PDB file with SEQRES, HELIX, SHEET and CRYST1 records, atoms N, CA, C and O in Angstrom:
SEQRES   1 A   59  MET ALA ASN THR ILE LYS VAL LYS LEU VAL LYS GLY LEU          
SEQRES   2 A   59  ILE GLY THR LYS GLN SER HIS ARG ASP THR VAL ARG GLY          
SEQRES   3 A   59  LEU GLY LEU ARG ARG VAL ASN SER GLU ARG GLU LEU VAL          
SEQRES   4 A   59  ASP THR PRO ALA VAL ARG GLY MET ILE ASN LYS VAL ALA          
SEQRES   5 A   59  TYR LEU VAL LYS VAL VAL SER                                  
HELIX    1 AA1 GLN A   18  GLY A   26  1                                   9    
HELIX    2 AA2 PRO A   42  LYS A   50  1                                   9    
SHEET    1 AA1 3 GLU A  35  VAL A  39  0                                        
SHEET    2 AA1 3 THR A   4  LEU A   9 -1                                        
SHEET    3 AA1 3 VAL A  55  VAL A  57 -1                                        
CRYST1    1.000    1.000    1.000  90.00  90.00  90.00 P 1           1          
ATOM      1  N   MET A   1       0.104  31.762  12.189  1.00  0.00           N  
ATOM      2  CA  MET A   1       0.672  31.415  13.481  1.00  0.00           C  
ATOM      3  C   MET A   1       1.810  32.381  13.809  1.00  0.00           C  
ATOM      4  O   MET A   1       2.594  32.745  12.933  1.00  0.00           O  
ATOM      5  N   ALA A   2       1.893  32.785  15.054  1.00  0.00           N  
ATOM      6  CA  ALA A   2       2.910  33.740  15.483  1.00  0.00           C  
ATOM      7  C   ALA A   2       4.280  33.079  15.538  1.00  0.00           C  
ATOM      8  O   ALA A   2       4.396  31.867  15.722  1.00  0.00           O  
ATOM      9  N   ASN A   3       5.313  33.896  15.376  1.00  0.00           N  
ATOM     10  CA  ASN A   3       6.671  33.378  15.497  1.00  0.00           C  
ATOM     11  C   ASN A   3       6.945  32.986  16.936  1.00  0.00           C  
ATOM     12  O   ASN A   3       6.471  33.635  17.870  1.00  0.00           O  
ATOM     13  N   THR A   4       7.708  31.927  17.108  1.00  0.00           N  
ATOM     14  CA  THR A   4       8.037  31.474  18.448  1.00  0.00           C  
ATOM     15  C   THR A   4       9.542  31.416  18.612  1.00  0.00           C  
ATOM     16  O   THR A   4      10.294  31.383  17.637  1.00  0.00           O  
ATOM     17  N   ILE A   5       9.961  31.402  19.853  1.00  0.00           N  
ATOM     18  CA  ILE A   5      11.371  31.329  20.199  1.00  0.00           C  
ATOM     19  C   ILE A   5      11.515  30.294  21.303  1.00  0.00           C  
ATOM     20  O   ILE A   5      10.726  30.289  22.248  1.00  0.00           O  
ATOM     21  N   LYS A   6      12.500  29.426  21.201  1.00  0.00           N  
ATOM     22  CA  LYS A   6      12.702  28.363  22.182  1.00  0.00           C  
ATOM     23  C   LYS A   6      13.851  28.768  23.104  1.00  0.00           C  
ATOM     24  O   LYS A   6      14.939  29.110  22.642  1.00  0.00           O  
ATOM     25  N   VAL A   7      13.598  28.724  24.405  1.00  0.00           N  
ATOM     26  CA  VAL A   7      14.569  29.168  25.399  1.00  0.00           C  
ATOM     27  C   VAL A   7      14.873  28.016  26.348  1.00  0.00           C  
ATOM     28  O   VAL A   7      13.977  27.268  26.737  1.00  0.00           O  
ATOM     29  N   LYS A   8      16.146  27.880  26.716  1.00  0.00           N  
ATOM     30  CA  LYS A   8      16.581  26.814  27.612  1.00  0.00           C  
ATOM     31  C   LYS A   8      17.369  27.419  28.767  1.00  0.00           C  
ATOM     32  O   LYS A   8      18.230  28.273  28.557  1.00  0.00           O  
ATOM     33  N   LEU A   9      17.073  26.974  29.991  1.00  0.00           N  
ATOM     34  CA  LEU A   9      17.825  27.404  31.173  1.00  0.00           C  
ATOM     35  C   LEU A   9      19.082  26.554  31.261  1.00  0.00           C  
ATOM     36  O   LEU A   9      18.997  25.336  31.420  1.00  0.00           O  
ATOM     37  N   VAL A  10      20.261  27.188  31.159  1.00  0.00           N  
ATOM     38  CA  VAL A  10      21.510  26.432  31.100  1.00  0.00           C  
ATOM     39  C   VAL A  10      22.361  26.598  32.357  1.00  0.00           C  
ATOM     40  O   VAL A  10      23.386  25.930  32.499  1.00  0.00           O  
ATOM     41  N   LYS A  11      21.950  27.481  33.273  1.00  0.00           N  
ATOM     42  CA  LYS A  11      22.734  27.730  34.473  1.00  0.00           C  
ATOM     43  C   LYS A  11      21.794  27.802  35.666  1.00  0.00           C  
ATOM     44  O   LYS A  11      20.657  28.255  35.536  1.00  0.00           O  
ATOM     45  N   GLY A  12      22.258  27.361  36.817  1.00  0.00           N  
ATOM     46  CA  GLY A  12      21.436  27.368  38.018  1.00  0.00           C  
ATOM     47  C   GLY A  12      21.189  28.768  38.548  1.00  0.00           C  
ATOM     48  O   GLY A  12      21.901  29.711  38.203  1.00  0.00           O  
ATOM     49  N   LEU A  13      20.169  28.896  39.393  1.00  0.00           N  
ATOM     50  CA  LEU A  13      19.752  30.206  39.888  1.00  0.00           C  
ATOM     51  C   LEU A  13      20.324  30.554  41.256  1.00  0.00           C  
ATOM     52  O   LEU A  13      20.110  31.666  41.740  1.00  0.00           O  
ATOM     53  N   ILE A  14      21.039  29.642  41.888  1.00  0.00           N  
ATOM     54  CA  ILE A  14      21.599  29.920  43.209  1.00  0.00           C  
ATOM     55  C   ILE A  14      22.627  31.046  43.089  1.00  0.00           C  
ATOM     56  O   ILE A  14      23.510  31.007  42.232  1.00  0.00           O  
ATOM     57  N   GLY A  15      22.500  32.032  43.945  1.00  0.00           N  
ATOM     58  CA  GLY A  15      23.435  33.150  43.956  1.00  0.00           C  
ATOM     59  C   GLY A  15      23.071  34.282  43.022  1.00  0.00           C  
ATOM     60  O   GLY A  15      23.826  35.248  42.906  1.00  0.00           O  
ATOM     61  N   THR A  16      21.919  34.190  42.344  1.00  0.00           N  
ATOM     62  CA  THR A  16      21.497  35.254  41.439  1.00  0.00           C  
ATOM     63  C   THR A  16      20.546  36.201  42.161  1.00  0.00           C  
ATOM     64  O   THR A  16      20.011  35.879  43.221  1.00  0.00           O  
ATOM     65  N   LYS A  17      20.348  37.373  41.567  1.00  0.00           N  
ATOM     66  CA  LYS A  17      19.426  38.355  42.143  1.00  0.00           C  
ATOM     67  C   LYS A  17      18.005  37.820  42.124  1.00  0.00           C  
ATOM     68  O   LYS A  17      17.632  37.041  41.248  1.00  0.00           O  
ATOM     69  N   GLN A  18      17.229  38.243  43.090  1.00  0.00           N  
ATOM     70  CA  GLN A  18      15.831  37.802  43.170  1.00  0.00           C  
ATOM     71  C   GLN A  18      15.056  38.215  41.926  1.00  0.00           C  
ATOM     72  O   GLN A  18      14.228  37.447  41.437  1.00  0.00           O  
ATOM     73  N   SER A  19      15.308  39.407  41.407  1.00  0.00           N  
ATOM     74  CA  SER A  19      14.577  39.860  40.220  1.00  0.00           C  
ATOM     75  C   SER A  19      14.916  38.992  39.007  1.00  0.00           C  
ATOM     76  O   SER A  19      14.066  38.781  38.142  1.00  0.00           O  
ATOM     77  N   HIS A  20      16.146  38.490  38.937  1.00  0.00           N  
ATOM     78  CA  HIS A  20      16.516  37.616  37.831  1.00  0.00           C  
ATOM     79  C   HIS A  20      15.853  36.254  37.983  1.00  0.00           C  
ATOM     80  O   HIS A  20      15.430  35.652  36.997  1.00  0.00           O  
ATOM     81  N   ARG A  21      15.761  35.767  39.227  1.00  0.00           N  
ATOM     82  CA  ARG A  21      15.052  34.509  39.465  1.00  0.00           C  
ATOM     83  C   ARG A  21      13.584  34.641  39.082  1.00  0.00           C  
ATOM     84  O   ARG A  21      13.002  33.728  38.496  1.00  0.00           O  
ATOM     85  N   ASP A  22      12.994  35.774  39.414  1.00  0.00           N  
ATOM     86  CA  ASP A  22      11.590  36.018  39.063  1.00  0.00           C  
ATOM     87  C   ASP A  22      11.400  36.086  37.548  1.00  0.00           C  
ATOM     88  O   ASP A  22      10.397  35.610  37.016  1.00  0.00           O  
ATOM     89  N   THR A  23      12.371  36.681  36.863  1.00  0.00           N  
ATOM     90  CA  THR A  23      12.291  36.780  35.402  1.00  0.00           C  
ATOM     91  C   THR A  23      12.356  35.401  34.761  1.00  0.00           C  
ATOM     92  O   THR A  23      11.594  35.104  33.842  1.00  0.00           O  
ATOM     93  N   VAL A  24      13.267  34.556  35.245  1.00  0.00           N  
ATOM     94  CA  VAL A  24      13.381  33.189  34.718  1.00  0.00           C  
ATOM     95  C   VAL A  24      12.082  32.438  34.961  1.00  0.00           C  
ATOM     96  O   VAL A  24      11.608  31.713  34.086  1.00  0.00           O  
ATOM     97  N   ARG A  25      11.509  32.608  36.141  1.00  0.00           N  
ATOM     98  CA  ARG A  25      10.232  31.960  36.476  1.00  0.00           C  
ATOM     99  C   ARG A  25       9.120  32.483  35.565  1.00  0.00           C  
ATOM    100  O   ARG A  25       8.247  31.727  35.140  1.00  0.00           O  
ATOM    101  N   GLY A  26       9.163  33.782  35.271  1.00  0.00           N  
ATOM    102  CA  GLY A  26       8.182  34.387  34.371  1.00  0.00           C  
ATOM    103  C   GLY A  26       8.272  33.846  32.959  1.00  0.00           C  
ATOM    104  O   GLY A  26       7.275  33.809  32.237  1.00  0.00           O  
ATOM    105  N   LEU A  27       9.465  33.424  32.561  1.00  0.00           N  
ATOM    106  CA  LEU A  27       9.640  32.806  31.249  1.00  0.00           C  
ATOM    107  C   LEU A  27       9.127  31.370  31.240  1.00  0.00           C  
ATOM    108  O   LEU A  27       9.011  30.759  30.178  1.00  0.00           O  
ATOM    109  N   GLY A  28       8.820  30.828  32.422  1.00  0.00           N  
ATOM    110  CA  GLY A  28       8.280  29.476  32.512  1.00  0.00           C  
ATOM    111  C   GLY A  28       9.335  28.405  32.688  1.00  0.00           C  
ATOM    112  O   GLY A  28       9.058  27.218  32.516  1.00  0.00           O  
ATOM    113  N   LEU A  29      10.550  28.823  33.034  1.00  0.00           N  
ATOM    114  CA  LEU A  29      11.636  27.868  33.221  1.00  0.00           C  
ATOM    115  C   LEU A  29      11.742  27.522  34.697  1.00  0.00           C  
ATOM    116  O   LEU A  29      11.728  28.413  35.547  1.00  0.00           O  
ATOM    117  N   ARG A  30      11.847  26.235  35.008  1.00  0.00           N  
ATOM    118  CA  ARG A  30      11.838  25.799  36.395  1.00  0.00           C  
ATOM    119  C   ARG A  30      13.188  25.304  36.871  1.00  0.00           C  
ATOM    120  O   ARG A  30      13.669  25.739  37.917  1.00  0.00           O  
ATOM    121  N   ARG A  31      13.811  24.403  36.125  1.00  0.00           N  
ATOM    122  CA  ARG A  31      15.079  23.819  36.557  1.00  0.00           C  
ATOM    123  C   ARG A  31      16.059  23.831  35.390  1.00  0.00           C  
ATOM    124  O   ARG A  31      15.669  24.080  34.249  1.00  0.00           O  
ATOM    125  N   VAL A  32      17.319  23.564  35.674  1.00  0.00           N  
ATOM    126  CA  VAL A  32      18.349  23.554  34.643  1.00  0.00           C  
ATOM    127  C   VAL A  32      17.961  22.559  33.554  1.00  0.00           C  
ATOM    128  O   VAL A  32      17.455  21.474  33.841  1.00  0.00           O  
ATOM    129  N   ASN A  33      18.199  22.935  32.325  1.00  0.00           N  
ATOM    130  CA  ASN A  33      17.884  22.168  31.109  1.00  0.00           C  
ATOM    131  C   ASN A  33      16.407  22.151  30.758  1.00  0.00           C  
ATOM    132  O   ASN A  33      16.015  21.455  29.821  1.00  0.00           O  
ATOM    133  N   SER A  34      15.574  22.894  31.477  1.00  0.00           N  
ATOM    134  CA  SER A  34      14.169  22.978  31.075  1.00  0.00           C  
ATOM    135  C   SER A  34      14.056  23.924  29.880  1.00  0.00           C  
ATOM    136  O   SER A  34      14.792  24.906  29.784  1.00  0.00           O  
ATOM    137  N   GLU A  35      13.141  23.625  28.982  1.00  0.00           N  
ATOM    138  CA  GLU A  35      12.942  24.411  27.767  1.00  0.00           C  
ATOM    139  C   GLU A  35      11.505  24.870  27.668  1.00  0.00           C  
ATOM    140  O   GLU A  35      10.586  24.190  28.127  1.00  0.00           O  
ATOM    141  N   ARG A  36      11.319  26.038  27.060  1.00  0.00           N  
ATOM    142  CA  ARG A  36       9.981  26.565  26.796  1.00  0.00           C  
ATOM    143  C   ARG A  36       9.964  27.184  25.416  1.00  0.00           C  
ATOM    144  O   ARG A  36      10.946  27.785  24.979  1.00  0.00           O  
ATOM    145  N   GLU A  37       8.848  27.036  24.736  1.00  0.00           N  
ATOM    146  CA  GLU A  37       8.648  27.692  23.456  1.00  0.00           C  
ATOM    147  C   GLU A  37       7.700  28.860  23.702  1.00  0.00           C  
ATOM    148  O   GLU A  37       6.557  28.665  24.113  1.00  0.00           O  
ATOM    149  N   LEU A  38       8.180  30.065  23.450  1.00  0.00           N  
ATOM    150  CA  LEU A  38       7.438  31.280  23.773  1.00  0.00           C  
ATOM    151  C   LEU A  38       7.175  32.084  22.514  1.00  0.00           C  
ATOM    152  O   LEU A  38       7.908  31.973  21.532  1.00  0.00           O  
ATOM    153  N   VAL A  39       6.121  32.897  22.546  1.00  0.00           N  
ATOM    154  CA  VAL A  39       5.820  33.800  21.444  1.00  0.00           C  
ATOM    155  C   VAL A  39       6.884  34.885  21.421  1.00  0.00           C  
ATOM    156  O   VAL A  39       7.219  35.453  22.460  1.00  0.00           O  
ATOM    157  N   ASP A  40       7.415  35.172  20.245  1.00  0.00           N  
ATOM    158  CA  ASP A  40       8.503  36.133  20.083  1.00  0.00           C  
ATOM    159  C   ASP A  40       7.949  37.557  20.088  1.00  0.00           C  
ATOM    160  O   ASP A  40       7.572  38.092  19.045  1.00  0.00           O  
ATOM    161  N   THR A  41       7.905  38.166  21.283  1.00  0.00           N  
ATOM    162  CA  THR A  41       7.423  39.540  21.434  1.00  0.00           C  
ATOM    163  C   THR A  41       8.546  40.387  22.035  1.00  0.00           C  
ATOM    164  O   THR A  41       9.497  39.837  22.589  1.00  0.00           O  
ATOM    165  N   PRO A  42       8.452  41.705  21.936  1.00  0.00           N  
ATOM    166  CA  PRO A  42       9.475  42.560  22.557  1.00  0.00           C  
ATOM    167  C   PRO A  42       9.597  42.343  24.067  1.00  0.00           C  
ATOM    168  O   PRO A  42      10.696  42.446  24.613  1.00  0.00           O  
ATOM    169  N   ALA A  43       8.501  42.047  24.744  1.00  0.00           N  
ATOM    170  CA  ALA A  43       8.543  41.807  26.186  1.00  0.00           C  
ATOM    171  C   ALA A  43       9.348  40.555  26.508  1.00  0.00           C  
ATOM    172  O   ALA A  43      10.169  40.557  27.425  1.00  0.00           O  
ATOM    173  N   VAL A  44       9.112  39.492  25.756  1.00  0.00           N  
ATOM    174  CA  VAL A  44       9.848  38.244  25.970  1.00  0.00           C  
ATOM    175  C   VAL A  44      11.319  38.452  25.631  1.00  0.00           C  
ATOM    176  O   VAL A  44      12.186  37.954  26.349  1.00  0.00           O  
ATOM    177  N   ARG A  45      11.618  39.169  24.565  1.00  0.00           N  
ATOM    178  CA  ARG A  45      13.008  39.458  24.196  1.00  0.00           C  
ATOM    179  C   ARG A  45      13.719  40.223  25.312  1.00  0.00           C  
ATOM    180  O   ARG A  45      14.878  39.944  25.617  1.00  0.00           O  
ATOM    181  N   GLY A  46      13.026  41.184  25.917  1.00  0.00           N  
ATOM    182  CA  GLY A  46      13.611  41.943  27.018  1.00  0.00           C  
ATOM    183  C   GLY A  46      13.905  41.063  28.218  1.00  0.00           C  
ATOM    184  O   GLY A  46      14.939  41.224  28.867  1.00  0.00           O  
ATOM    185  N   MET A  47      13.008  40.133  28.521  1.00  0.00           N  
ATOM    186  CA  MET A  47      13.228  39.209  29.632  1.00  0.00           C  
ATOM    187  C   MET A  47      14.432  38.318  29.354  1.00  0.00           C  
ATOM    188  O   MET A  47      15.235  38.054  30.249  1.00  0.00           O  
ATOM    189  N   ILE A  48      14.555  37.857  28.117  1.00  0.00           N  
ATOM    190  CA  ILE A  48      15.692  37.009  27.748  1.00  0.00           C  
ATOM    191  C   ILE A  48      16.996  37.798  27.847  1.00  0.00           C  
ATOM    192  O   ILE A  48      18.001  37.272  28.325  1.00  0.00           O  
ATOM    193  N   ASN A  49      16.987  39.050  27.401  1.00  0.00           N  
ATOM    194  CA  ASN A  49      18.192  39.881  27.482  1.00  0.00           C  
ATOM    195  C   ASN A  49      18.599  40.128  28.925  1.00  0.00           C  
ATOM    196  O   ASN A  49      19.790  40.179  29.231  1.00  0.00           O  
ATOM    197  N   LYS A  50      17.636  40.279  29.809  1.00  0.00           N  
ATOM    198  CA  LYS A  50      17.936  40.536  31.219  1.00  0.00           C  
ATOM    199  C   LYS A  50      18.673  39.371  31.862  1.00  0.00           C  
ATOM    200  O   LYS A  50      19.558  39.585  32.690  1.00  0.00           O  
ATOM    201  N   VAL A  51      18.329  38.152  31.498  1.00  0.00           N  
ATOM    202  CA  VAL A  51      18.937  36.968  32.101  1.00  0.00           C  
ATOM    203  C   VAL A  51      19.730  36.171  31.062  1.00  0.00           C  
ATOM    204  O   VAL A  51      19.765  34.941  31.105  1.00  0.00           O  
ATOM    205  N   ALA A  52      20.360  36.880  30.136  1.00  0.00           N  
ATOM    206  CA  ALA A  52      21.081  36.237  29.031  1.00  0.00           C  
ATOM    207  C   ALA A  52      22.201  35.320  29.526  1.00  0.00           C  
ATOM    208  O   ALA A  52      22.553  34.357  28.844  1.00  0.00           O  
ATOM    209  N   TYR A  53      22.758  35.603  30.687  1.00  0.00           N  
ATOM    210  CA  TYR A  53      23.841  34.775  31.226  1.00  0.00           C  
ATOM    211  C   TYR A  53      23.332  33.467  31.831  1.00  0.00           C  
ATOM    212  O   TYR A  53      24.127  32.600  32.192  1.00  0.00           O  
ATOM    213  N   LEU A  54      22.020  33.323  31.942  1.00  0.00           N  
ATOM    214  CA  LEU A  54      21.423  32.100  32.505  1.00  0.00           C  
ATOM    215  C   LEU A  54      20.739  31.237  31.455  1.00  0.00           C  
ATOM    216  O   LEU A  54      20.595  30.029  31.645  1.00  0.00           O  
ATOM    217  N   VAL A  55      20.320  31.836  30.358  1.00  0.00           N  
ATOM    218  CA  VAL A  55      19.528  31.115  29.370  1.00  0.00           C  
ATOM    219  C   VAL A  55      20.223  31.086  28.017  1.00  0.00           C  
ATOM    220  O   VAL A  55      21.163  31.838  27.761  1.00  0.00           O  
ATOM    221  N   LYS A  56      19.733  30.192  27.156  1.00  0.00           N  
ATOM    222  CA  LYS A  56      20.245  30.067  25.802  1.00  0.00           C  
ATOM    223  C   LYS A  56      19.055  29.956  24.863  1.00  0.00           C  
ATOM    224  O   LYS A  56      18.106  29.222  25.137  1.00  0.00           O  
ATOM    225  N   VAL A  57      19.108  30.681  23.764  1.00  0.00           N  
ATOM    226  CA  VAL A  57      18.053  30.576  22.757  1.00  0.00           C  
ATOM    227  C   VAL A  57      18.402  29.397  21.864  1.00  0.00           C  
ATOM    228  O   VAL A  57      19.433  29.396  21.191  1.00  0.00           O  
ATOM    229  N   VAL A  58      17.527  28.390  21.863  1.00  0.00           N  
ATOM    230  CA  VAL A  58      17.799  27.148  21.135  1.00  0.00           C  
ATOM    231  C   VAL A  58      17.479  27.311  19.666  1.00  0.00           C  
ATOM    232  O   VAL A  58      18.260  26.896  18.810  1.00  0.00           O  
ATOM    233  N   SER A  59      16.327  27.917  19.358  1.00  0.00           N  
ATOM    234  CA  SER A  59      15.984  28.110  17.942  1.00  0.00           C  
ATOM    235  C   SER A  59      15.133  29.342  17.784  1.00  0.00           C  
ATOM    236  O   SER A  59      14.737  29.679  16.669  1.00  0.00           O  
TER     237      SER A  59                                                      
END                                                                             
């Protein structure tokens, strides 16, 4: 089984850049406190780094 990473949206998207909103949506996060378990790939890591001020890695 592939390694996974759990991501949580901890801050709202109002006032953020459209590309950052699209990135959060691409991660599968919809509203504040929503969590997703994603496969740990370089692409996913890059998306998390781009919106690091909005999300938190839970585990």
